[in-house]
TORFI-304222 format. One record per residue (C-alpha): residue number from 1; chain; z negated, x, y. Coordinates in steps of 0.2 Angstrom, whole numbers, plus 5000, padded with zeros to 4 digits. Each point is the difference from the previous one (the first is absolute). Layout:
BEGIN
<pt k="NUM" c="A" up="Z" east="X" north="Y"/>
...
% end
This chain:
BEGIN
<pt k="1" c="A" up="4422" east="5418" north="5414"/>
<pt k="2" c="A" up="4997" east="4989" north="5016"/>
<pt k="3" c="A" up="4991" east="5009" north="5012"/>
<pt k="4" c="A" up="4983" east="4995" north="5006"/>
<pt k="5" c="A" up="5000" east="5001" north="5019"/>
<pt k="6" c="A" up="4985" east="5003" north="5010"/>
<pt k="7" c="A" up="4998" east="4983" north="5006"/>
<pt k="8" c="A" up="5000" east="4992" north="4982"/>
<pt k="9" c="A" up="4988" east="5013" north="4992"/>
<pt k="10" c="A" up="4985" east="4989" north="5004"/>
<pt k="11" c="A" up="5007" east="4986" north="4991"/>
<pt k="12" c="A" up="5008" east="5009" north="4986"/>
<pt k="13" c="A" up="4986" east="5014" north="4996"/>
<pt k="14" c="A" up="4982" east="5000" north="4996"/>
<pt k="15" c="A" up="4989" east="5016" north="5001"/>
<pt k="16" c="A" up="4982" east="5002" north="4994"/>
<pt k="17" c="A" up="4987" east="5012" north="4997"/>
<pt k="18" c="A" up="4988" east="5000" north="4986"/>
<pt k="19" c="A" up="4980" east="4998" north="5003"/>
<pt k="20" c="A" up="4986" east="5002" north="4989"/>
<pt k="21" c="A" up="5001" east="4990" north="4984"/>
<pt k="22" c="A" up="4999" east="5002" north="4981"/>
<pt k="23" c="A" up="5013" east="5007" north="4989"/>
<pt k="24" c="A" up="4998" east="4998" north="4981"/>
<pt k="25" c="A" up="4981" east="4996" north="5003"/>
<pt k="26" c="A" up="4997" east="5015" north="5009"/>
<pt k="27" c="A" up="4995" east="4999" north="5019"/>
<pt k="28" c="A" up="5012" east="5011" north="5011"/>
<pt k="29" c="A" up="5001" east="5003" north="5019"/>
<pt k="30" c="A" up="5011" east="4993" north="5013"/>
<pt k="31" c="A" up="5014" east="5012" north="5006"/>
<pt k="32" c="A" up="4992" east="5002" north="5018"/>
<pt k="33" c="A" up="4985" east="5004" north="4992"/>
<pt k="34" c="A" up="5006" east="5014" north="4990"/>
<pt k="35" c="A" up="5008" east="5008" north="5015"/>
<pt k="36" c="A" up="4984" east="4998" north="5010"/>
<pt k="37" c="A" up="5010" east="4991" north="5015"/>
<pt k="38" c="A" up="5011" east="4986" north="5004"/>
<pt k="39" c="A" up="5019" east="5002" north="4995"/>
<pt k="40" c="A" up="5015" east="4989" north="5004"/>
<pt k="41" c="A" up="5009" east="5007" north="4984"/>
<pt k="42" c="A" up="5006" east="4987" north="4988"/>
<pt k="43" c="A" up="4994" east="5001" north="4982"/>
<pt k="44" c="A" up="5011" east="4983" north="4997"/>
<pt k="45" c="A" up="5016" east="4994" north="5003"/>
<pt k="46" c="A" up="5010" east="4984" north="4995"/>
<pt k="47" c="A" up="5016" east="4995" north="5008"/>
<pt k="48" c="A" up="5016" east="4987" north="4997"/>
<pt k="49" c="A" up="5017" east="5008" north="5000"/>
<pt k="50" c="A" up="5017" east="4994" north="4998"/>
<pt k="51" c="A" up="5016" east="5009" north="4993"/>
<pt k="52" c="A" up="5016" east="4992" north="5007"/>
<pt k="53" c="A" up="5013" east="5002" north="4988"/>
<pt k="54" c="A" up="5009" east="4986" north="4990"/>
<pt k="55" c="A" up="4988" east="5001" north="4984"/>
<pt k="56" c="A" up="4984" east="4999" north="5010"/>
<pt k="57" c="A" up="5003" east="4990" north="5015"/>
<pt k="58" c="A" up="4986" east="4988" north="5003"/>
<pt k="59" c="A" up="4989" east="5008" north="4987"/>
<pt k="60" c="A" up="4983" east="5007" north="5007"/>
<pt k="61" c="A" up="4992" east="5017" north="4994"/>
<pt k="62" c="A" up="4982" east="5000" north="5001"/>
<pt k="63" c="A" up="4993" east="5018" north="4999"/>
<pt k="64" c="A" up="4981" east="5005" north="4999"/>
<pt k="65" c="A" up="4991" east="5016" north="4998"/>
<pt k="66" c="A" up="4982" east="5005" north="5004"/>
<pt k="67" c="A" up="4985" east="5011" north="4994"/>
<pt k="68" c="A" up="4983" east="4995" north="4992"/>
<pt k="69" c="A" up="5008" east="4983" north="4995"/>
<pt k="70" c="A" up="4994" east="4990" north="4984"/>
<pt k="71" c="A" up="5011" east="5009" north="4988"/>
<pt k="72" c="A" up="5012" east="5016" north="5000"/>
<pt k="73" c="A" up="5016" east="4994" north="4995"/>
<pt k="74" c="A" up="5018" east="5000" north="5005"/>
<pt k="75" c="A" up="5012" east="4986" north="4995"/>
<pt k="76" c="A" up="5015" east="4990" north="5006"/>
<pt k="77" c="A" up="4998" east="4981" north="4998"/>
<pt k="78" c="A" up="5017" east="4988" north="5001"/>
<pt k="79" c="A" up="4996" east="4982" north="5004"/>
<pt k="80" c="A" up="5015" east="4990" north="4994"/>
<pt k="81" c="A" up="5005" east="4985" north="5012"/>
<pt k="82" c="A" up="4993" east="4984" north="4994"/>
<pt k="83" c="A" up="5012" east="4987" north="4996"/>
<pt k="84" c="A" up="5002" east="4985" north="5012"/>
<pt k="85" c="A" up="4995" east="4986" north="4988"/>
<pt k="86" c="A" up="4987" east="5002" north="4986"/>
<pt k="87" c="A" up="5008" east="4989" north="4985"/>
<pt k="88" c="A" up="4985" east="5004" north="4987"/>
<pt k="89" c="A" up="4981" east="4998" north="5002"/>
<pt k="90" c="A" up="4991" east="5017" north="5004"/>
<pt k="91" c="A" up="5014" east="5007" north="5009"/>
<pt k="92" c="A" up="4992" east="4998" north="5017"/>
<pt k="93" c="A" up="5000" east="5011" north="5016"/>
<pt k="94" c="A" up="4985" east="5010" north="4994"/>
<pt k="95" c="A" up="5010" east="5007" north="4985"/>
<pt k="96" c="A" up="5014" east="5013" north="5004"/>
<pt k="97" c="A" up="5011" east="5010" north="4989"/>
<pt k="98" c="A" up="4995" east="5018" north="5003"/>
<pt k="99" c="A" up="5005" east="5017" north="4995"/>
<pt k="100" c="A" up="4987" east="5013" north="5002"/>
<pt k="101" c="A" up="5005" east="5020" north="4997"/>
<pt k="102" c="A" up="4985" east="5010" north="4999"/>
<pt k="103" c="A" up="5000" east="5018" north="5005"/>
<pt k="104" c="A" up="4983" east="5006" north="5000"/>
<pt k="105" c="A" up="4988" east="5002" north="4992"/>
<pt k="106" c="A" up="5007" east="4992" north="4984"/>
<pt k="107" c="A" up="5019" east="4999" north="5001"/>
<pt k="108" c="A" up="5007" east="4984" north="4993"/>
<pt k="109" c="A" up="5010" east="4984" north="5003"/>
<pt k="110" c="A" up="4993" east="4982" north="5001"/>
<pt k="111" c="A" up="5011" east="4984" north="5001"/>
<pt k="112" c="A" up="4990" east="4985" north="5005"/>
<pt k="113" c="A" up="5010" east="4983" north="4995"/>
<pt k="114" c="A" up="4997" east="4982" north="4997"/>
<pt k="115" c="A" up="5003" east="4996" north="4982"/>
<pt k="116" c="A" up="5001" east="4983" north="4991"/>
<pt k="117" c="A" up="4984" east="4995" north="4990"/>
<pt k="118" c="A" up="5005" east="4999" north="4981"/>
<pt k="119" c="A" up="5001" east="4983" north="4995"/>
<pt k="120" c="A" up="5007" east="4982" north="5006"/>
<pt k="121" c="A" up="4993" east="5000" north="5017"/>
<pt k="122" c="A" up="5011" east="5008" north="5014"/>
<pt k="123" c="A" up="4987" east="5011" north="5008"/>
<pt k="124" c="A" up="5001" east="5017" north="5005"/>
<pt k="125" c="A" up="4986" east="5014" north="5004"/>
<pt k="126" c="A" up="5000" east="5017" north="5006"/>
<pt k="127" c="A" up="5002" east="5014" north="4988"/>
<pt k="128" c="A" up="5001" east="5018" north="5001"/>
<pt k="129" c="A" up="5011" east="5013" north="4992"/>
<pt k="130" c="A" up="4993" east="5017" north="5001"/>
<pt k="131" c="A" up="5008" east="5017" north="4995"/>
<pt k="132" c="A" up="4988" east="5014" north="5001"/>
<pt k="133" c="A" up="5008" east="5016" north="4998"/>
<pt k="134" c="A" up="4985" east="5011" north="4994"/>
<pt k="135" c="A" up="4998" east="4987" north="4986"/>
<pt k="136" c="A" up="5018" east="4998" north="4996"/>
<pt k="137" c="A" up="5006" east="5019" north="5000"/>
<pt k="138" c="A" up="4984" east="5007" north="4994"/>
<pt k="139" c="A" up="5002" east="5015" north="5012"/>
<pt k="140" c="A" up="4990" east="5006" north="5015"/>
<pt k="141" c="A" up="5007" east="4995" north="5016"/>
<pt k="142" c="A" up="5004" east="5015" north="5012"/>
<pt k="143" c="A" up="4990" east="5000" north="5015"/>
<pt k="144" c="A" up="5012" east="4999" north="5017"/>
<pt k="145" c="A" up="4997" east="5017" north="5005"/>
<pt k="146" c="A" up="5003" east="5007" north="4982"/>
<pt k="147" c="A" up="5018" east="4991" north="5002"/>
<pt k="148" c="A" up="5003" east="5007" north="5016"/>
<pt k="149" c="A" up="4996" east="5017" north="4995"/>
<pt k="150" c="A" up="5011" east="5001" north="4986"/>
<pt k="151" c="A" up="5013" east="4993" north="5011"/>
<pt k="152" c="A" up="4998" east="5015" north="5011"/>
<pt k="153" c="A" up="5002" east="5011" north="4985"/>
<pt k="154" c="A" up="5014" east="4991" north="4993"/>
<pt k="155" c="A" up="5009" east="4999" north="5016"/>
<pt k="156" c="A" up="5000" east="4981" north="5002"/>
<pt k="157" c="A" up="4999" east="4994" north="5017"/>
<pt k="158" c="A" up="5002" east="4981" north="4995"/>
<pt k="159" c="A" up="4982" east="4996" north="5005"/>
<pt k="160" c="A" up="5000" east="5010" north="5016"/>
<pt k="161" c="A" up="5006" east="4994" north="5016"/>
<pt k="162" c="A" up="5014" east="5007" north="5011"/>
<pt k="163" c="A" up="4998" east="5007" north="5018"/>
<pt k="164" c="A" up="5010" east="4985" north="5006"/>
<pt k="165" c="A" up="4989" east="4989" north="4990"/>
<pt k="166" c="A" up="4984" east="5006" north="5008"/>
<pt k="167" c="A" up="5009" east="4998" north="5017"/>
<pt k="168" c="A" up="5004" east="4983" north="4998"/>
<pt k="169" c="A" up="4982" east="4995" north="4992"/>
<pt k="170" c="A" up="4992" east="5007" north="5016"/>
<pt k="171" c="A" up="5013" east="4992" north="5011"/>
<pt k="172" c="A" up="4995" east="4983" north="4993"/>
<pt k="173" c="A" up="4981" east="5003" north="5000"/>
<pt k="174" c="A" up="4997" east="5008" north="5018"/>
<pt k="175" c="A" up="5003" east="4983" north="5010"/>
<pt k="176" c="A" up="4986" east="4993" north="4988"/>
<pt k="177" c="A" up="4988" east="5016" north="5005"/>
<pt k="178" c="A" up="5003" east="4998" north="5018"/>
<pt k="179" c="A" up="4996" east="4980" north="4999"/>
<pt k="180" c="A" up="4983" east="5006" north="4991"/>
<pt k="181" c="A" up="4996" east="5012" north="5012"/>
<pt k="182" c="A" up="5003" east="4989" north="5015"/>
<pt k="183" c="A" up="4987" east="4986" north="4992"/>
<pt k="184" c="A" up="4984" east="4999" north="5007"/>
<pt k="185" c="A" up="4993" east="4993" north="4984"/>
<pt k="186" c="A" up="4994" east="5013" north="4987"/>
<pt k="187" c="A" up="5006" east="4998" north="4982"/>
<pt k="188" c="A" up="4991" east="4985" north="4992"/>
<pt k="189" c="A" up="4985" east="5004" north="4989"/>
<pt k="190" c="A" up="4999" east="4997" north="4982"/>
<pt k="191" c="A" up="4986" east="5002" north="4988"/>
<pt k="192" c="A" up="5003" east="5014" north="4987"/>
<pt k="193" c="A" up="5004" east="4993" north="4983"/>
<pt k="194" c="A" up="5010" east="4985" north="5007"/>
<pt k="195" c="A" up="5019" east="4997" north="5002"/>
<pt k="196" c="A" up="5000" east="5005" north="5019"/>
<pt k="197" c="A" up="4997" east="4989" north="5014"/>
<pt k="198" c="A" up="5002" east="4982" north="5001"/>
<pt k="199" c="A" up="5015" east="5002" north="5012"/>
<pt k="200" c="A" up="5010" east="5006" north="4988"/>
<pt k="201" c="A" up="4998" east="4984" north="4989"/>
<pt k="202" c="A" up="5004" east="4990" north="5016"/>
<pt k="203" c="A" up="5017" east="5011" north="5002"/>
<pt k="204" c="A" up="5006" east="4993" north="4983"/>
<pt k="205" c="A" up="4993" east="4983" north="5002"/>
<pt k="206" c="A" up="5010" east="4996" north="5014"/>
<pt k="207" c="A" up="5015" east="5000" north="4989"/>
<pt k="208" c="A" up="4991" east="4988" north="4986"/>
<pt k="209" c="A" up="4997" east="5015" north="4989"/>
<pt k="210" c="A" up="4986" east="5011" north="4995"/>
<pt k="211" c="A" up="4997" east="5017" north="4993"/>
<pt k="212" c="A" up="4999" east="5001" north="4979"/>
<pt k="213" c="A" up="4981" east="5000" north="4998"/>
<pt k="214" c="A" up="4998" east="4986" north="5013"/>
<pt k="215" c="A" up="5012" east="4988" north="4990"/>
% end
């Protein structure tokens, strides 16, 4: 994992703090309003990272997390590299092959691809292959903490971090925290019930990309 040094943090990270807005049609207060005083604490973070090995060299990783956003979800989105030349109508830059791995609240896998339209015309259109774990296996999915508690009881440490992993994680994040503390600008405001500050969109748009819900 390539370190984000203090000088690069302003270009590679975005912090935000939610203000008053509406979540699922219900009015909610902002973070500072709830505290009763201004606060520099961030409630949203987006960043761009790189993994410097042969497999992922040159591939950007965009991470985003926040509170009071439009939906509560956890997912991994993999955009496959676009072909340099589209030979079929409909295969334009706006249509990318994409793999979505849903972790919460509903586990599943979606594969978005371009499929040929039946018939004589050589045209393609976006389609989605959807695997819903609850629908497919007809069983209740374990809550994350249920899984961890059962692993503790069973002595399975697969999902737990070792001490050296924790040390490495803090070694990576400490320069970013230092850069945030040195910035004079507070976290950027975003309305509750949205997908975060507009600066997070600019972070990814600079590379000609966008977050999944903005595509």
